[in-house]
N, CA, C and O atoms as a MOPAC input file, in Angstrom:
PM7 MOZYME 1SCF
protein

 N     -7.36200 1   -11.40600 1    -1.53000 1
 C     -6.25600 1   -11.53800 1    -2.46300 1
 C     -5.04500 1   -12.08400 1    -1.73000 1
 O     -4.77200 1   -11.71900 1    -0.58700 1
 N     -4.32500 1   -12.96700 1    -2.41000 1
 C     -3.08000 1   -13.47100 1    -1.85000 1
 C     -1.95800 1   -12.50900 1    -2.18500 1
 O     -2.13300 1   -11.58900 1    -2.98300 1
 N     -0.82000 1   -12.72500 1    -1.57900 1
 C      0.31200 1   -11.80900 1    -1.71200 1
 C      0.75300 1   -11.64000 1    -3.16800 1
 O      0.77100 1   -12.59700 1    -3.94200 1
 N      1.09600 1   -10.44300 1    -3.50800 1
 C      1.60200 1   -10.11400 1    -4.83300 1
 C      3.11500 1   -10.30100 1    -4.85500 1
 O      3.77900 1   -10.21800 1    -3.82200 1
 N      3.65100 1   -10.55500 1    -6.05400 1
 C      5.07100 1   -10.86000 1    -6.17400 1
 C      5.67000 1   -10.11600 1    -7.37000 1
 O      5.06000 1   -10.05000 1    -8.43800 1
 N      6.85700 1    -9.56300 1    -7.18400 1
 C      7.65200 1    -9.07700 1    -8.31200 1
 C      8.45500 1   -10.27500 1    -8.80100 1
 O      9.36400 1   -10.73800 1    -8.11200 1
 N      8.12300 1   -10.77800 1    -9.98500 1
 C      8.79400 1   -11.96700 1   -10.51600 1
 C     10.18900 1   -11.65900 1   -11.03300 1
 O     11.11500 1   -12.45000 1   -10.85600 1
 N     10.33300 1   -10.49100 1   -11.67900 1
 C     11.65600 1   -10.11600 1   -12.16800 1
 C     11.73100 1    -8.60700 1   -12.37300 1
 O     10.72700 1    -7.94100 1   -12.62500 1
 N     12.93900 1    -8.09800 1   -12.25800 1
 C     13.22800 1    -6.68900 1   -12.52500 1
 C     14.48600 1    -6.66200 1   -13.38400 1
 O     15.53600 1    -7.17100 1   -12.99300 1
 N     14.35600 1    -6.05300 1   -14.57100 1
 C     15.46500 1    -5.98800 1   -15.51100 1
 C     15.80600 1    -4.52100 1   -15.78300 1
 O     14.92400 1    -3.72600 1   -16.10600 1
 N     17.06600 1    -4.17200 1   -15.65200 1
 C     17.53300 1    -2.82600 1   -15.98700 1
 C     17.64000 1    -2.72400 1   -17.49900 1
 O     18.39800 1    -3.46600 1   -18.12400 1
 N     16.87500 1    -1.80000 1   -18.09400 1
 C     16.83100 1    -1.65300 1   -19.54800 1
 C     17.78000 1    -0.56700 1   -20.02400 1
 O     18.49500 1    -0.75100 1   -21.00900 1
 N     17.79200 1     0.58000 1   -19.32000 1
 C     18.61800 1     1.71200 1   -19.74700 1
 C     18.91800 1     2.59300 1   -18.54500 1
 O     18.13600 1     2.64600 1   -17.59600 1
 N     20.05600 1     3.28600 1   -18.58700 1
 C     20.40500 1     4.19400 1   -17.49300 1
 C     21.02100 1     5.47200 1   -18.04000 1
 O     21.56600 1     5.50300 1   -19.14300 1
 N     20.91800 1     6.50500 1   -17.25200 1
 C     21.57800 1     7.79100 1   -17.45500 1
 C     21.87800 1     8.29500 1   -16.04300 1
 O     21.43300 1     7.67300 1   -15.07900 1
 N     22.61200 1     9.39100 1   -15.88500 1
 C     22.97400 1     9.82600 1   -14.53200 1
 C     21.79500 1    10.01700 1   -13.57600 1
 O     21.92500 1     9.70700 1   -12.39200 1
 N     20.65300 1    10.51300 1   -14.04700 1
 C     19.54300 1    10.76200 1   -13.12000 1
 C     18.25500 1    10.04300 1   -13.49900 1
 O     17.20600 1    10.30900 1   -12.91200 1
 N     18.31900 1     9.13400 1   -14.47200 1
 C     17.13000 1     8.35500 1   -14.83900 1
 C     17.52600 1     6.91000 1   -15.10900 1
 O     18.65700 1     6.62000 1   -15.49600 1
 N     16.56900 1     6.01000 1   -14.89500 1
 C     16.76600 1     4.59700 1   -15.19900 1
 C     15.43000 1     4.02300 1   -15.64800 1
 O     14.37400 1     4.41200 1   -15.14900 1
 N     15.48900 1     3.10200 1   -16.58500 1
 C     14.29900 1     2.42300 1   -17.06800 1
 C     14.40200 1     0.95000 1   -16.69600 1
 O     15.42100 1     0.30300 1   -16.93600 1
 N     13.33500 1     0.43600 1   -16.11000 1
 C     13.27600 1    -0.96200 1   -15.68700 1
 C     12.12300 1    -1.66200 1   -16.39800 1
 O     11.12300 1    -1.03000 1   -16.74000 1
 N     12.26300 1    -2.96100 1   -16.61800 1
 C     11.15900 1    -3.80400 1   -17.05700 1
 C     10.83300 1    -4.70500 1   -15.86800 1
 O     11.66800 1    -5.49700 1   -15.43200 1
 N      9.62400 1    -4.57600 1   -15.35600 1
 C      9.21800 1    -5.27300 1   -14.13600 1
 C      8.07700 1    -6.23800 1   -14.46100 1
 O      7.05900 1    -5.83900 1   -15.02700 1
 N      8.25600 1    -7.51600 1   -14.09600 1
 C      7.18900 1    -8.50300 1   -14.25100 1
 C      6.57600 1    -8.71600 1   -12.87400 1
 O      7.25300 1    -9.08800 1   -11.91500 1
 N      5.27500 1    -8.46800 1   -12.81000 1
 C      4.53400 1    -8.45500 1   -11.55300 1
 C      3.41800 1    -9.48300 1   -11.61400 1
 O      2.65600 1    -9.51700 1   -12.58000 1
 N      3.31400 1   -10.32200 1   -10.59200 1
 C      2.20000 1   -11.26200 1   -10.48100 1
 C      1.34300 1   -10.82900 1    -9.29700 1
 O      1.79100 1   -10.87200 1    -8.15100 1
 N      0.09600 1   -10.40700 1    -9.57900 1
 C     -0.74600 1    -9.90600 1    -8.50100 1
 C     -1.33000 1   -10.99200 1    -7.60500 1
 O     -2.10400 1   -10.67900 1    -6.70100 1
 N     -0.98500 1   -12.24900 1    -7.82500 1
 C     -1.42600 1   -13.31400 1    -6.92400 1
 C     -2.70700 1   -13.97800 1    -7.36900 1
 O     -3.00100 1   -14.06500 1    -8.56200 1
 N     -3.46200 1   -14.44300 1    -6.40200 1
 C     -4.69400 1   -15.18300 1    -6.65800 1
 C     -5.85400 1   -14.46800 1    -5.98600 1
 O     -5.77700 1   -14.08100 1    -4.82000 1
 N     -6.91100 1   -14.30500 1    -6.73100 1
 C     -8.13700 1   -13.70500 1    -6.18400 1
 C     -8.98000 1   -14.83900 1    -5.61400 1
 O     -9.32400 1   -15.77900 1    -6.33100 1
 N     -9.31400 1   -14.75500 1    -4.33100 1
 C    -10.11000 1   -15.77300 1    -3.66200 1
 C    -11.44300 1   -15.15300 1    -3.24900 1
 O    -11.48400 1   -14.15800 1    -2.52500 1
 N    -12.52400 1   -15.75800 1    -3.72000 1
 C    -13.86200 1   -15.29700 1    -3.34700 1
 C    -14.35000 1   -16.18300 1    -2.21200 1
 O    -14.42600 1   -17.40300 1    -2.35400 1
 N    -14.68300 1   -15.55400 1    -1.06800 1
 C    -15.09000 1   -16.28000 1     0.12500 1
 C    -16.57300 1   -16.03800 1     0.38700 1
 O    -17.04900 1   -14.90500 1     0.33100 1
 N    -17.29500 1   -17.12200 1     0.67400 1
 C    -18.71300 1   -17.02400 1     1.00100 1
 C    -18.88400 1   -16.39700 1     2.38500 1
 O    -17.93900 1   -16.34100 1     3.17200 1
 N    -20.06700 1   -15.93900 1     2.66500 1
 C    -20.37100 1   -15.32700 1     3.95800 1
 C    -20.06200 1   -16.27700 1     5.11200 1
 O    -19.67900 1   -15.83500 1     6.19500 1
 N    -20.22700 1   -17.57600 1     4.88800 1
 C    -19.96300 1   -18.57900 1     5.92300 1
 C    -18.47000 1   -18.78800 1     6.16700 1
 O    -18.08300 1   -19.44100 1     7.13500 1
 N    -17.63100 1   -18.23400 1     5.28700 1
 C    -16.18900 1   -18.38000 1     5.44400 1
 C    -15.57400 1   -19.39900 1     4.50700 1
 O    -14.35000 1   -19.51500 1     4.44600 1
 N    -16.39200 1   -20.14100 1     3.77500 1
 C    -15.87300 1   -21.12700 1     2.82900 1
 C    -15.41400 1   -20.46500 1     1.53900 1
 O    -15.92600 1   -19.41700 1     1.14300 1
 N    -14.44700 1   -21.08900 1     0.89600 1
 C    -13.94000 1   -20.57000 1    -0.37600 1
 C    -14.93700 1   -20.91300 1    -1.47600 1
 O    -15.26200 1   -22.08200 1    -1.68400 1
 N    -15.41900 1   -19.89900 1    -2.17400 1
 C    -16.38700 1   -20.06700 1    -3.25500 1
 C    -15.68600 1   -20.26600 1    -4.59100 1
 O    -16.11000 1   -21.08800 1    -5.40300 1
 N    -14.61400 1   -19.51400 1    -4.81900 1
 C    -13.92000 1   -19.56800 1    -6.10200 1
 C    -12.50600 1   -19.02200 1    -5.93500 1
 O    -12.25400 1   -18.18500 1    -5.06800 1
 N    -11.58000 1   -19.50300 1    -6.77300 1
 C    -10.20900 1   -18.97900 1    -6.82300 1
 C     -9.85900 1   -18.74200 1    -8.27800 1
 O    -10.18200 1   -19.54700 1    -9.15100 1
 N     -9.19700 1   -17.62800 1    -8.52500 1
 C     -8.83600 1   -17.28000 1    -9.89600 1
 C     -7.44800 1   -16.66200 1    -9.90400 1
 O     -7.24100 1   -15.59400 1    -9.32900 1
 N     -6.48200 1   -17.33200 1   -10.55900 1
 C     -5.14800 1   -16.72000 1   -10.61300 1
 C     -5.14700 1   -15.52900 1   -11.56200 1
 O     -5.75900 1   -15.56700 1   -12.63000 1
 N     -4.45500 1   -14.48000 1   -11.15900 1
 C     -4.25700 1   -13.33500 1   -12.02600 1
 C     -3.01400 1   -13.60000 1   -12.85900 1
 O     -2.00900 1   -14.05900 1   -12.31600 1
 N     -3.04400 1   -13.33100 1   -14.15100 1
 C     -1.83300 1   -13.53200 1   -14.95400 1
 C     -0.78800 1   -12.47000 1   -14.61200 1
 O     -1.12800 1   -11.36700 1   -14.18400 1
 N      0.48200 1   -12.81200 1   -14.80500 1
 C      1.55000 1   -11.83500 1   -14.61200 1
 C      1.43100 1   -10.71900 1   -15.63100 1
 O      0.84900 1   -10.90100 1   -16.70000 1
 N      1.97600 1    -9.58000 1   -15.30000 1
 C      1.91700 1    -8.42900 1   -16.19000 1
 C      3.27200 1    -7.74500 1   -16.18900 1
 O      3.94800 1    -7.69200 1   -15.16100 1
 N      3.67000 1    -7.21600 1   -17.35300 1
 C      4.95400 1    -6.54400 1   -17.48900 1
 C      4.74300 1    -5.03400 1   -17.56700 1
 O      3.91200 1    -4.54700 1   -18.33400 1
 N      5.50800 1    -4.30700 1   -16.76000 1
 C      5.44900 1    -2.84900 1   -16.72600 1
 C      6.80100 1    -2.26700 1   -17.10400 1
 O      7.84200 1    -2.86000 1   -16.81900 1
 N      6.78300 1    -1.11300 1   -17.74100 1
 C      7.99400 1    -0.32600 1   -17.96300 1
 C      7.96700 1     0.76600 1   -16.90600 1
 O      7.03800 1     1.57200 1   -16.85500 1
 N      8.99400 1     0.78700 1   -16.06000 1
 C      9.05400 1     1.71200 1   -14.92700 1
 C     10.20000 1     2.68600 1   -15.14100 1
 O     11.33400 1     2.28300 1   -15.40000 1
 N      9.89300 1     3.97100 1   -15.03100 1
 C     10.90700 1     5.01400 1   -15.15000 1
 C     11.21800 1     5.54500 1   -13.75800 1
 O     10.32400 1     5.99700 1   -13.04300 1
 N     12.50300 1     5.48800 1   -13.37600 1
 C     12.96200 1     6.03200 1   -12.10600 1
 C     13.70400 1     7.33600 1   -12.37600 1
 O     14.38000 1     7.47800 1   -13.39500 1
 N     13.57100 1     8.28200 1   -11.45400 1
 C     14.24000 1     9.57000 1   -11.59200 1
 C     14.87500 1     9.93800 1   -10.26100 1
 O     14.25400 1     9.79900 1    -9.20700 1
 N     16.11700 1    10.41000 1   -10.31300 1
 C     16.81300 1    10.83900 1    -9.09800 1
 C     16.62900 1    12.34500 1    -8.93600 1
 O     16.79400 1    13.10400 1    -9.89200 1
 N     16.28600 1    12.77700 1    -7.71200 1
 C     16.15200 1    14.22100 1    -7.46300 1
 C     17.52600 1    14.82300 1    -7.16500 1
 O     18.54400 1    14.13600 1    -7.25100 1
 N     17.54600 1    16.10200 1    -6.81500 1
 C     18.82600 1    16.79800 1    -6.59300 1
 C     19.62400 1    16.25400 1    -5.41100 1
 O     20.82700 1    16.50100 1    -5.31800 1
 N     18.97400 1    15.51300 1    -4.50300 1
 C     19.68600 1    14.90800 1    -3.36500 1
 C     20.16500 1    13.49600 1    -3.67900 1
 O     20.85000 1    12.87500 1    -2.86600 1
 N     19.79800 1    12.97800 1    -4.88100 1
 C     20.19500 1    11.62800 1    -5.24900 1
 C     19.19000 1    10.56300 1    -4.85600 1
 O     19.44200 1     9.37300 1    -5.04200 1
 N     18.05900 1    10.97500 1    -4.31800 1
 C     17.01900 1    10.01500 1    -3.93000 1
 C     16.21400 1     9.60900 1    -5.16500 1
 O     15.69800 1    10.46000 1    -5.89000 1
 N     16.11300 1     8.28800 1    -5.39300 1
 C     15.40500 1     7.76100 1    -6.55400 1
 C     13.92100 1     7.62100 1    -6.26100 1
 O     13.52200 1     7.17900 1    -5.18400 1
 N     13.11100 1     8.00700 1    -7.24500 1
 C     11.65300 1     7.91300 1    -7.11500 1
 C     11.07400 1     7.35000 1    -8.40400 1
 O     11.66100 1     7.49200 1    -9.47700 1
 N      9.91600 1     6.70900 1    -8.28600 1
 C      9.21200 1     6.22200 1    -9.46700 1
 C      8.56300 1     7.41600 1   -10.14900 1
 O      7.74200 1     8.11000 1    -9.54900 1
 N      8.92900 1     7.65600 1   -11.39900 1
 C      8.35800 1     8.75800 1   -12.16800 1
 C      7.13100 1     8.29300 1   -12.95100 1
 O      6.17400 1     9.04800 1   -13.12100 1
 N      7.16400 1     7.03400 1   -13.43100 1
 C      6.00600 1     6.47800 1   -14.12700 1
 C      6.11600 1     4.96300 1   -14.15000 1
 O      7.20500 1     4.39700 1   -14.06000 1
 N      4.96700 1     4.32500 1   -14.27000 1
 C      4.88600 1     2.86600 1   -14.42400 1
 C      3.72100 1     2.59400 1   -15.36500 1
 O      2.56200 1     2.83000 1   -15.02200 1
 N      4.04000 1     2.09700 1   -16.54800 1
 C      3.00200 1     1.85500 1   -17.53900 1
 C      3.08900 1     0.41800 1   -18.03800 1
 O      4.17800 1    -0.14800 1   -18.11900 1
 N      1.94000 1    -0.17300 1   -18.37200 1
 C      1.98300 1    -1.54500 1   -18.92200 1
 C      2.80400 1    -1.54400 1   -20.21900 1
 O      2.72500 1    -0.61300 1   -21.02000 1
 N      3.58200 1    -2.59800 1   -20.40200 1
 C      4.35400 1    -2.73100 1   -21.61400 1
 C      3.38800 1    -2.82900 1   -22.81000 1
 O      2.24100 1    -3.24300 1   -22.64200 1
 N      3.83800 1    -2.45700 1   -23.98800 1
 C      3.00100 1    -2.49200 1   -25.19300 1
 C      2.31100 1    -3.84800 1   -25.31400 1
 O      2.94600 1    -4.89500 1   -25.18300 1
 N      1.00700 1    -3.81300 1   -25.56300 1
 C      0.23400 1    -5.03200 1   -25.70600 1
 C     -0.37400 1    -5.54000 1   -24.41200 1
 O     -1.19700 1    -6.45500 1   -24.44000 1
 N      0.01200 1    -4.97000 1   -23.28300 1
 C     -0.53700 1    -5.34900 1   -21.97700 1
 C     -1.70000 1    -4.42400 1   -21.63200 1
 O     -1.79300 1    -3.31500 1   -22.15900 1
 N     -2.57100 1    -4.87100 1   -20.76100 1
 C     -3.67900 1    -4.03900 1   -20.31100 1
 C     -3.51500 1    -3.73700 1   -18.83400 1
 O     -2.79800 1    -4.44100 1   -18.12300 1
 N     -4.18400 1    -2.68600 1   -18.37500 1
 C     -4.13500 1    -2.32500 1   -16.95100 1
 C     -4.74700 1    -3.42300 1   -16.11000 1
 O     -5.65100 1    -4.12700 1   -16.56000 1
 N     -4.25400 1    -3.57400 1   -14.87600 1
 C     -4.85900 1    -4.53500 1   -13.93800 1
 C     -6.20200 1    -4.05800 1   -13.48600 1
 O     -6.86200 1    -4.73200 1   -12.69600 1

């Protein structure tokens, strides 16, 4: 697999200890390599949009509380 990329991150909503983000993620290109080392096939993965919920703990450290595919999207 080639490198994955976060294409965009959009702040959707905030509160003092929570934030909601819309994240567009491109998982890159899947490359199938033959035993001899030659490239057999390449297939780009389509980008996918996730809704990510961040939560701050009592020390103010932010953590990912959940990441789910946006409505109509499927899991990778």
